[in-house]
C-alpha positions as CSV (number, residue, x, y, z in Angstrom):
1,M,0.6,-19.3,-1.0
2,M,2.2,-17.3,-3.7
3,Y,1.8,-18.2,-7.4
4,T,3.9,-15.4,-9.0
5,G,6.8,-13.4,-7.6
6,M,10.2,-12.1,-8.3
7,L,13.3,-14.3,-8.0
8,W,16.2,-12.5,-6.3
9,F,19.8,-13.8,-6.0
10,D,22.0,-12.6,-3.1
11,N,25.0,-14.6,-2.1
12,D,26.4,-12.1,0.4
13,A,27.0,-14.7,3.2
14,K,28.4,-12.0,5.5
15,S,24.9,-10.4,5.8
16,E,22.2,-11.7,8.0
17,L,19.2,-13.3,6.3
18,R,16.9,-10.4,7.4
19,L,19.1,-7.8,5.7
20,R,19.1,-9.9,2.5
21,V,15.3,-10.2,2.5
22,E,15.0,-6.4,3.2
23,R,17.2,-5.7,0.1
24,A,15.0,-7.9,-2.1
25,A,11.9,-6.3,-0.7
26,E,13.2,-2.8,-1.3
27,Y,14.0,-3.7,-4.9
28,Y,10.5,-5.3,-5.3
29,R,8.9,-2.1,-4.0
30,R,10.8,0.1,-6.4
31,K,10.2,-2.2,-9.4
32,Y,6.5,-3.1,-8.9
33,G,5.2,-0.3,-6.6
34,Q,3.8,-2.8,-4.1
35,Q,5.0,-4.0,-0.7
36,P,5.8,-7.7,-0.8
37,N,4.7,-9.8,2.2
38,L,6.0,-13.3,1.5
39,C,9.4,-14.7,0.7
40,F,10.5,-18.3,0.2
41,V,14.1,-19.3,0.7
42,H,15.9,-22.7,0.7
43,P,15.5,-24.3,4.2
44,S,19.3,-24.4,4.6
45,M,19.2,-20.6,4.9
46,L,17.1,-20.7,8.0
47,A,18.3,-21.2,11.5
48,N,15.8,-23.9,12.2
49,R,15.8,-26.2,9.2
50,D,12.9,-28.4,10.5
51,I,10.3,-25.7,9.9
52,P,7.6,-26.9,7.4
53,M,6.8,-24.8,4.3
54,T,3.4,-23.8,5.8
55,E,4.9,-22.3,9.0
56,P,6.6,-18.9,8.9
57,A,10.2,-19.1,9.8
58,I,10.9,-15.5,10.5
59,N,9.5,-12.1,9.8
60,S,11.7,-9.4,8.2
61,G,9.7,-6.2,8.6
62,N,6.4,-6.9,6.9
63,V,7.8,-9.9,5.0
64,E,7.1,-13.4,6.2
65,V,10.0,-15.7,5.3
66,R,9.3,-19.5,4.8
67,G,11.5,-22.4,3.7
68,M,10.9,-24.2,0.5
69,K,13.1,-27.0,-0.8
70,T,12.5,-26.0,-4.5
71,V,14.1,-22.6,-4.0
72,L,17.9,-22.8,-4.6
73,P,20.2,-21.6,-1.8
74,N,21.0,-17.8,-2.0
75,H,17.8,-17.3,-4.0
76,F,14.7,-15.4,-2.7
77,W,11.3,-15.9,-4.2
78,I,9.5,-12.8,-3.0
79,G,6.1,-11.3,-3.7
80,I,2.6,-11.0,-2.4
81,S,0.7,-13.8,-0.8
82,Q,-2.5,-14.9,-2.5
83,D,-4.0,-15.4,1.0
84,A,-3.6,-11.7,1.9
């Protein structure tokens, strides 16, 4: 679980989700000096919309991407997992 993180907005629908996550992760690294390892997105942004919040949907580099209904579409809640 992640309690604090950075909220990133990216509505570039032409780019793949992995690329959008990588852009958010790069900005996070530059801003906070740490590598993020967890990112929550709205389930509609994932190919398989039936994946529960606790299961990883995809990995983008070192970042695990999960769906969460409370995150708005085109928003990325990215940070460091408390379980790490």
